[in-house]
VEXDREN-744163 format. One record per residue (C-alpha): residue number from 1; residue in one letter; z negated, y negated, x negated. Coordinates in Angstrom, 1 decimal, decimal comma, padded with zeros to 4 digits, m for minus. Layout:
! VEXDREN-744163
  resi  resn       w       v       u
   NUM     A       Z       Y       X
...
END
This chain:
! VEXDREN-744163
  resi  resn       w       v       u
     1     X   116,5  m044,4   047,8
     2     X   119,5  m044,4   045,7
     3     X   122,8  m043,3   047,0
     4     X   124,2  m039,8   045,6
     5     X   126,9  m040,0   043,2
     6     X   129,4  m037,3   043,3
     7     X   132,2  m036,5   040,8
     8     X   134,9  m034,0   040,9
     9     X   135,8  m031,6   038,1
    10     X   137,6  m028,4   037,3
    11     X   136,6  m025,7   034,5
    12     X   136,8  m022,2   033,5
    13     X   133,9  m019,7   034,0
    14     X   134,1  m016,3   032,9
    15     X   137,8  m016,4   033,0
    16     X   138,1  m018,1   036,3
    17     X   139,4  m021,6   037,0
    18     X   137,3  m023,5   039,5
    19     X   137,3  m026,8   041,0
    20     X   133,6  m028,1   041,7
    21     X   131,7  m031,3   042,7
    22     X   128,9  m032,7   040,7
    23     X   126,3  m034,6   042,7
    24     X   123,1  m036,6   041,5
    25     X   121,1  m036,7   044,5
    26     X   117,8  m038,2   045,6
    27     X   115,8  m036,9   048,1
    28     X   112,2  m037,7   049,5
    29     X   109,4  m034,8   049,2
    30     X   106,8  m035,3   052,0
    31     X   103,3  m034,9   051,5
    32     X   100,9  m033,7   054,2
    33     X   101,4  m035,8   056,9
    34     X   104,8  m036,4   056,5
    35     X   104,9  m039,6   054,4
    36     X   107,2  m039,3   051,0
    37     X   104,8  m038,2   048,1
    38     X   107,8  m038,3   045,7
    39     X   111,6  m038,8   045,3
    40     X   113,2  m036,0   043,4
    41     X   116,6  m036,5   042,1
    42     X   118,3  m033,3   041,2
    43     X   121,8  m032,7   039,7
    44     X   124,1  m030,0   041,7
    45     X   127,3  m028,2   040,8
    46     X   128,9  m026,8   043,9
    47     X   132,2  m024,8   043,6
    48     X   135,1  m025,6   046,0
    49     X   137,0  m023,0   048,0
    50     X   134,6  m020,0   047,7
    51     X   134,5  m019,0   051,2
    52     X   131,7  m019,6   053,6
    53     X   129,1  m021,5   051,8
    54     X   126,3  m019,7   053,8
    55     X   127,1  m016,7   052,0
    56     X   127,3  m018,0   048,5
    57     X   124,1  m017,7   046,1
    58     X   122,5  m021,0   045,1
    59     X   120,4  m020,8   041,7
    60     X   117,5  m023,5   041,7
    61     X   116,7  m024,0   037,8
    62     X   113,6  m025,9   035,9
    63     X   112,0  m026,3   032,6
    64     X   108,5  m026,1   031,8
    65     X   105,9  m028,5   029,9
    66     X   104,4  m027,9   032,1
    67     X   106,2  m031,0   033,3
    68     X   109,6  m031,8   031,8
    69     X   112,9  m032,4   033,0
    70     X   115,5  m029,3   033,4
    71     X   117,6  m030,7   030,5
    72     X   117,1  m027,7   028,2
    73     X   118,5  m025,2   030,7
    74     X   121,0  m028,0   032,0
    75     X   122,6  m028,8   028,8
    76     X   121,4  m025,9   026,8
    77     X   123,2  m023,0   028,4
    78     X   123,3  m022,9   032,2
    79     X   125,2  m026,2   033,1
    80     X   129,0  m026,6   033,0
    81     X   128,8  m028,3   029,9
    82     X   126,5  m027,6   027,0
    83     X   125,4  m028,6   023,6
    84     X   127,4  m026,3   021,0
    85     X   124,7  m025,4   018,6
    86     X   125,7  m023,9   015,3
    87     X   124,6  m020,3   014,7
    88     X   122,7  m021,6   011,6
    89     X   121,0  m024,5   012,6
    90     X   119,4  m025,0   009,1
    91     X   122,9  m025,3   007,7
    92     X   124,1  m028,3   010,0
    93     X   121,8  m030,8   011,7
    94     X   124,1  m033,4   011,5
    95     X   124,8  m033,8   015,3
    96     X   126,3  m031,2   017,9
    97     X   129,1  m031,7   020,2
    98     X   129,2  m030,9   023,9
    99     X   131,7  m028,6   025,1
   100     X   132,8  m026,9   028,2
   101     X   130,6  m024,1   028,9
   102     X   132,5  m020,9   029,8
   103     X   129,3  m018,9   030,4
   104     X   128,3  m021,2   033,4
   105     X   127,5  m019,2   036,4
   106     X   129,7  m021,2   038,9
   107     X   131,9  m018,3   039,3
   108     X   129,2  m016,4   041,2
   109     X   126,7  m019,1   042,4
   110     X   126,2  m022,9   042,9
   111     X   123,4  m024,5   040,6
   112     X   120,8  m027,1   041,3
   113     X   118,8  m028,3   038,3
   114     X   115,3  m029,5   039,4
   115     X   113,4  m032,6   037,8
   116     X   110,1  m032,7   038,9
   117     X   108,6  m036,0   039,8
   118     X   107,8  m038,1   036,7
   119     X   110,8  m036,5   034,9
   120     X   114,5  m037,3   034,7
   121     X   115,2  m039,8   037,6
   122     X   112,6  m038,2   039,7
   123     X   109,5  m040,5   040,4
   124     X   106,3  m040,4   042,5
   125     X   106,4  m042,7   045,9
   126     X   105,1  m046,0   045,6
   127     X   101,2  m046,3   045,4
   128     X   101,1  m042,3   044,4
   129     X   099,3  m041,5   041,4
   130     X   101,6  m039,3   039,2
   131     X   098,6  m037,0   038,5
   132     X   098,7  m036,1   042,2
   133     X   101,3  m033,4   041,1
   134     X   099,8  m032,5   037,7
   135     X   098,7  m029,0   038,9
   136     X   100,1  m025,3   039,3
   137     X   099,6  m025,6   043,3
   138     X   100,8  m029,1   044,0
   139     X   103,7  m028,9   041,3
   140     X   105,0  m025,8   043,1
   141     X   104,6  m027,2   046,6
   142     X   106,8  m030,2   045,5
   143     X   109,4  m027,9   044,2
   144     X   109,2  m025,6   047,3
   145     X   109,2  m028,3   049,6
   146     X   112,4  m029,7   047,9
   147     X   114,2  m026,5   048,0
   148     X   113,7  m026,2   051,7
   149     X   114,9  m029,5   052,3
   150     X   118,0  m029,2   050,0
   151     X   118,8  m025,8   051,9
   152     X   118,5  m027,7   055,3
   153     X   120,4  m030,8   054,4
   154     X   123,3  m028,8   052,9
   155     X   123,4  m026,3   055,9
   156     X   122,6  m023,6   053,3
   157     X   119,6  m022,0   054,9
   158     X   121,2  m018,7   055,1
   159     X   122,3  m018,5   051,4
   160     X   120,9  m016,2   048,9
   161     X   118,4  m018,0   046,7
   162     X   117,7  m017,4   043,0
   163     X   115,0  m019,2   041,1
   164     X   115,2  m019,7   037,4
   165     X   112,2  m021,1   035,6
   166     X   111,8  m021,4   031,8
   167     X   108,4  m021,5   029,9
   168     X   105,8  m023,0   032,1
   169     X   108,7  m023,1   034,8
   170     X   108,1  m019,5   035,1
   171     X   104,7  m019,9   036,1
   172     X   106,2  m022,7   038,6
   173     X   108,9  m020,4   040,1
   174     X   106,5  m017,7   040,4
   175     X   104,3  m019,5   043,0
   176     X   107,5  m021,2   044,5
   177     X   108,6  m017,7   045,3
   178     X   105,3  m017,0   047,1
   179     X   105,5  m020,3   049,0
   180     X   109,2  m019,9   050,1
   181     X   108,8  m016,4   051,3
   182     X   105,6  m017,1   053,3
   183     X   107,3  m020,1   055,5
   184     X   107,5  m019,4   059,0
   185     X   111,2  m019,2   058,5
   186     X   111,2  m017,6   055,1
   187     X   113,8  m018,9   052,6
   188     X   116,3  m015,8   051,5
   189     X   114,7  m015,5   047,9
   190     X   117,0  m012,8   046,5
   191     X   115,7  m013,0   042,8
   192     X   113,7  m014,7   040,3
   193     X   114,4  m015,1   036,7
   194     X   111,6  m015,9   034,0
   195     X   113,0  m017,0   031,0
   196     X   110,6  m017,0   028,0
   197     X   107,6  m016,1   030,7
   198     X   104,3  m017,4   030,5
   199     X   103,0  m015,8   033,8
   200     X   100,3  m014,0   031,8
   201     X   099,9  m016,4   029,0
   202     X   096,2  m016,8   029,5
   203     X   095,6  m013,2   028,9
   204     X   098,2  m013,0   025,8
   205     X   097,9  m016,2   024,1
   206     X   095,8  m016,2   020,9
   207     X   092,0  m016,8   021,1
   208     X   089,8  m015,4   018,4
   209     X   088,0  m012,9   020,5
   210     X   091,1  m011,9   022,6
   211     X   091,9  m008,2   021,1
   212     X   094,8  m008,2   023,6
   213     X   096,6  m011,1   022,1
   214     X   096,8  m009,5   018,7
   215     X   098,2  m006,4   020,0
   216     X   100,9  m008,0   022,2
   217     X   102,0  m010,3   019,4
   218     X   102,6  m007,7   016,8
   219     X   106,1  m006,7   017,8
   220     X   107,1  m010,3   017,3
   221     X   105,4  m010,6   014,0
   222     X   107,5  m007,5   013,0
   223     X   110,8  m008,7   014,3
   224     X   110,4  m012,0   012,3
   225     X   109,2  m010,3   009,1
   226     X   112,2  m007,9   009,4
   227     X   114,6  m010,8   009,8
   228     X   113,2  m012,5   006,8
   229     X   113,3  m009,3   004,6
   230     X   109,7  m009,2   004,2
   231     X   109,4  m005,6   005,3
   232     X   111,2  m002,6   004,3
   233     X   114,7  m002,5   006,2
   234     X   116,0   000,5   004,6
   235     X   117,6   002,6   007,5
   236     X   115,7   000,6   010,2
   237     X   117,4  m001,5   012,7
   238     X   115,6  m004,5   014,2
   239     X   115,5  m002,2   017,6
   240     X   114,0   000,5   015,4
   241     X   111,1  m001,6   013,8
   242     X   110,4  m003,4   017,3
   243     X   110,0   000,0   018,6
   244     X   107,8   001,4   015,9
   245     X   105,7  m001,6   016,3
   246     X   105,1  m001,8   020,0
   247     X   104,0   002,0   019,9
   248     X   101,4   001,2   017,0
   249     X   100,2  m001,7   018,8
   250     X   099,7   000,0   022,1
   251     X   097,9   002,8   020,4
   252     X   096,4   003,0   017,0
   253     X   096,0  m000,9   016,6
   254     X   094,6  m001,8   019,9
   255     X   092,0   001,0   019,7
   256     X   091,1  m000,1   016,0
   257     X   090,5  m003,8   017,4
   258     X   088,4  m002,4   020,3
   259     X   086,3  m000,3   018,0
   260     X   085,6  m003,7   015,9
   261     X   082,5  m003,2   013,5
   262     X   082,3   000,5   014,5
   263     X   085,6   001,4   013,0
   264     X   085,0   003,3   010,0
   265     X   086,0   001,5   006,6
   266     X   088,5   004,2   005,7
   267     X   090,2   003,8   009,0
   268     X   090,3   000,1   008,7
   269     X   092,0   000,3   005,5
   270     X   094,5   002,7   006,7
   271     X   095,5   000,3   009,6
   272     X   095,5  m002,7   007,2
   273     X   098,1  m001,0   005,1
   274     X   100,3   000,0   008,4
   275     X   100,0  m003,7   009,3
   276     X   101,1  m004,7   006,0
   277     X   104,0  m002,5   006,5
   278     X   104,9  m004,0   009,8
   279     X   104,4  m007,7   008,7
   280     X   104,8  m008,3   005,3
   281     X   101,2  m009,9   005,2
   282     X   099,1  m008,0   002,4
   283     X   097,0  m005,3   003,5
   284     X   094,0  m007,3   001,8
   285     X   094,7  m010,1   004,2
   286     X   094,5  m008,0   007,2
   287     X   091,4  m006,2   006,0
   288     X   089,4  m009,3   005,1
   289     X   090,4  m010,6   008,7
   290     X   089,0  m007,7   010,4
   291     X   092,8  m006,7   011,3
   292     X   093,2  m010,0   013,2
   293     X   095,9  m012,4   012,3
   294     X   096,8  m014,9   014,8
   295     X   100,3  m016,1   015,3
   296     X   099,5  m019,4   013,7
   297     X   098,1  m017,9   010,6
   298     X   101,2  m015,5   010,3
   299     X   103,7  m018,4   010,5
   300     X   101,8  m020,3   007,7
   301     X   101,5  m017,4   005,6
   302     X   104,8  m015,2   005,8
   303     X   106,7  m017,7   003,7
   304     X   103,8  m019,5   002,1
   305     X   105,3  m018,7  m001,7
   306     X   108,4  m020,6  m000,7
   307     X   106,3  m023,6   000,6
   308     X   107,5  m023,1   004,1
   309     X   105,9  m022,7   007,7
   310     X   107,9  m020,6   010,5
   311     X   109,0  m022,6   013,5
   312     X   106,6  m021,7   016,5
   313     X   109,4  m021,5   019,0
   314     X   112,0  m019,7   016,6
   315     X   110,5  m017,8   013,9
   316     X   114,1  m017,2   012,2
   317     X   113,7  m020,9   010,9
   318     X   111,2  m022,5   008,9
   319     X   110,4  m025,9   007,2
   320     X   107,8  m027,6   004,8
   321     X   104,2  m028,0   006,8
   322     X   103,8  m031,3   008,4
   323     X   100,3  m033,0   008,5
   324     X   099,4  m032,5   012,2
   325     X   098,3  m035,4   014,1
   326     X   094,5  m035,5   015,1
   327     X   094,1  m033,5   018,3
   328     X   091,6  m034,9   021,0
   329     X   088,5  m032,4   021,0
   330     X   089,1  m030,1   024,3
   331     X   092,8  m031,2   024,9
   332     X   095,5  m029,0   025,2
   333     X   097,2  m029,9   021,9
   334     X   094,1  m028,9   020,2
   335     X   093,8  m025,5   022,0
   336     X   097,2  m024,4   021,2
   337     X   098,7  m026,8   018,5
   338     X   097,6  m024,4   015,5
   339     X   097,0  m025,3   011,9
   340     X   100,4  m026,5   010,6
   341     X   103,5  m027,6   012,5
   342     X   106,8  m027,4   010,4
   343     X   109,6  m030,0   010,9
   344     X   112,6  m027,5   010,7
   345     X   114,4  m026,6   014,0
   346     X   113,4  m029,9   015,7
   347     X   117,2  m030,3   015,8
   348     X   117,4  m028,0   019,0
   349     X   115,1  m030,3   021,2
   350     X   116,3  m033,5   019,3
   351     X   119,9  m033,0   020,4
   352     X   118,8  m032,7   024,1
   353     X   118,1  m036,6   024,9
   354     X   121,5  m037,8   023,4
   355     X   123,3  m034,9   025,2
   356     X   121,8  m035,5   028,6
   357     X   122,5  m039,3   028,3
   358     X   126,1  m038,8   027,5
   359     X   126,5  m036,2   030,1
   360     X   125,1  m038,8   032,9
   361     X   127,1  m041,5   031,7
   362     X   130,4  m040,2   031,1
   363     X   130,6  m036,9   033,0
   364     X   128,5  m037,5   036,0
   365     X   128,7  m041,4   036,1
   366     X   125,5  m042,4   037,2
   367     X   125,3  m045,4   035,4
   368     X   121,6  m045,7   034,5
   369     X   121,1  m043,0   032,0
   370     X   118,5  m045,1   030,1
   371     X   116,1  m044,5   033,0
   372     X   116,1  m040,7   032,6
   373     X   112,9  m039,4   031,2
   374     X   113,7  m036,1   029,7
   375     X   110,8  m034,5   027,4
   376     X   108,2  m037,5   027,8
   377     X   106,6  m037,5   031,3
   378     X   104,3  m040,4   032,1
   379     X   100,4  m040,4   031,1
   380     X   097,7  m040,5   033,7
   381     X   095,7  m043,8   034,4
   382     X   093,6  m042,9   031,5
   383     X   096,5  m042,5   029,0
   384     X   096,2  m038,6   028,8
   385     X   099,2  m036,2   028,7
   386     X   099,9  m034,5   031,9
   387     X   099,2  m031,0   029,9
   388     X   095,7  m032,4   028,8
   389     X   094,7  m032,9   032,8
   390     X   097,0  m030,1   034,4
   391     X   094,8  m028,2   037,1
   392     X   095,8  m024,5   036,3
   393     X   093,8  m023,0   039,2
   394     X   090,6  m021,5   038,1
   395     X   087,7  m023,7   038,2
   396     X   085,2  m021,4   036,3
   397     X   084,9  m019,0   033,5
   398     X   084,7  m016,1   036,0
   399     X   088,1  m017,3   037,8
   400     X   091,7  m016,1   037,5
   401     X   095,0  m017,3   037,1
   402     X   097,0  m014,8   039,1
   403     X   100,4  m016,0   038,7
   404     X   102,1  m012,7   038,4
   405     X   100,4  m011,8   041,8
   406     X   102,4  m014,6   043,2
   407     X   105,5  m012,6   042,5
   408     X   103,9  m009,3   043,7
   409     X   103,1  m011,0   047,1
   410     X   106,6  m012,3   047,3
   411     X   108,5  m009,1   046,5
   412     X   106,2  m007,6   049,3
   413     X   107,3  m010,0   051,8
   414     X   111,0  m009,9   050,5
   415     X   111,8  m006,1   049,9
   416     X   115,3  m007,1   048,5
   417     X   113,8  m009,6   046,0
   418     X   114,3  m008,8   042,4
   419     X   113,1  m010,1   039,1
   420     X   114,6  m010,4   035,6
   421     X   112,6  m011,2   032,5
   422     X   114,3  m012,7   029,6
   423     X   112,7  m013,0   026,2
   424     X   113,7  m014,4   022,9
   425     X   112,9  m011,6   019,9
   426     X   111,8  m014,4   017,4
   427     X   109,7  m016,4   019,8
   428     X   106,2  m016,8   018,7
   429     X   105,1  m018,7   021,9
   430     X   106,0  m016,5   024,7
   431     X   106,4  m012,9   023,0
   432     X   108,3  m009,8   023,9
   433     X   105,0  m008,0   023,9
   434     X   103,5  m010,4   026,6
   435     X   106,5  m009,8   028,6
   436     X   106,2  m005,9   028,2
   437     X   102,3  m006,3   029,2
   438     X   103,2  m008,4   032,2
   439     X   105,5  m005,8   033,8
   440     X   103,0  m002,8   033,1
   441     X   100,1  m004,8   034,6
   442     X   101,7  m006,8   037,4
   443     X   102,1  m004,3   040,3
   444     X   105,7  m005,4   040,7
   445     X   108,0  m002,8   042,2
   446     X   109,2  m001,3   038,7
   447     X   112,5  m000,5   040,3
   448     X   113,2  m004,1   041,1
   449     X   112,4  m005,5   037,8
   450     X   114,6  m005,6   034,7
   451     X   113,7  m006,9   031,2
   452     X   116,2  m008,1   028,5
   453     X   115,4  m009,4   025,0
   454     X   117,9  m011,6   022,9
   455     X   118,5  m012,7   019,2
   456     X   116,9  m016,1   019,3
   457     X   113,8  m017,9   019,9
   458     X   112,1  m019,8   023,0
   459     X   115,5  m021,3   023,9
   460     X   117,5  m018,1   022,9
   461     X   120,4  m019,5   024,7
   462     X   120,7  m022,1   021,6
   463     X   122,5  m019,0   020,1
   464     X   125,9  m018,8   021,5
   465     X   126,1  m015,0   021,1
   466     X   122,8  m014,7   023,0
   467     X   123,9  m017,3   025,6
   468     X   127,0  m015,0   026,3
   469     X   124,4  m012,0   026,8
   470     X   122,1  m013,9   028,9
   471     X   124,9  m015,3   031,1
   472     X   126,3  m011,8   031,3
   473     X   122,7  m010,4   032,5
   474     X   122,4  m013,4   035,0
   475     X   125,8  m012,7   036,5
   476     X   125,2  m009,3   036,9
   477     X   121,7  m010,2   038,5
   478     X   123,3  m011,9   041,1
   479     X   126,3  m009,9   041,8
   480     X   124,2  m006,8   042,1
   481     X   122,2  m008,2   045,2
   482     X   122,2  m005,6   047,9
   483     X   124,8  m006,2   050,4
   484     X   123,3  m007,0   054,2
END
């Protein structure tokens, strides 16, 4: 095992000047039987002089993939330094500086970024197949076991714990919250934050026969069409059109989809006209598609006259269509990749690798940034990507993927636990409608659930104004914990 590397720093967060220690630390994560299964290397930021550490909250943050390092959250918005993305990425993709992050939450909590085995510096133990952890349950157990050990090793077992997961990471922290609250000595999980939540993605992602997916996607299509000026904006704010679209999706549109071929022709034409007014896609296209237009078709068609395709993760941006690489039949990429993939805003992701390398070398002084795996985890023994062999839980067409239920059970065991769901208004992947549907169908105690939406995409924190709002919401979420 490598020795921890600690450096000491000072910064201003939410107007407060604080001293803090940054530590890159390796910890063995045991499998059943006690032998190490993985060595997780995390990066932690712990403030100095903030009273009794046992009373201070700890935020454990991770990204998705389903398995990538925490670099997007770490360098994109939550860490003490961040990539300074410009407000208009299309105007400047020449490279972005790294700046001190005044929006970092160190004024209210310590921060620990989790890189699952196979990502970052984290690795499986010698002789262990990396695919051992390629599944919802095994992946979540790895993080839960590591958190339990981190709290014990740092004498922080009494600290309030917050879990932040982005994209697939929202599924991970959902299951982790259940595991931690079910321990013989439960971890004090005070809050779970789902950023670009995917807990109900099985229900809400696009599949041709899944009429629910079209209804929950519609408000996002409307938001993007409004942004690009493809629908009438006169006297209507973005909030206005989203509210109108959401109501229509919940009522007339879903009812019309449900009726299918029984829907009278006149009613079909009326709904097609209304859909055109909400999306900028001609009514004739909606009618010939039986009122069904997938997110992938929408992003290919909205700006087709300009020869552009919308970026899947942030529909504010578009680029020329790229010829997709052939997908292996039955693979994850074949199931979700869509017909076209614009180049466009890859600048958001492209900036992450050089940023974390610089941060590791110059700020954290790890000395080996070249060993860090950011967005490309290792393939299995047969050369398949983790997402293509991932074990999602259900094993038959009649199974269930009850990720939302994990949070419900955790909230039952921990009556003080709260939930915050954060979604980008222009994200075509994990949509605002899907988040709203999750709250409605989850059995989560509504008085302990809050939702928030931001002007941005999947990584809404790449927009500084949205990062400011997100940081404020997270700070309020932590500070509003009940006093015990």
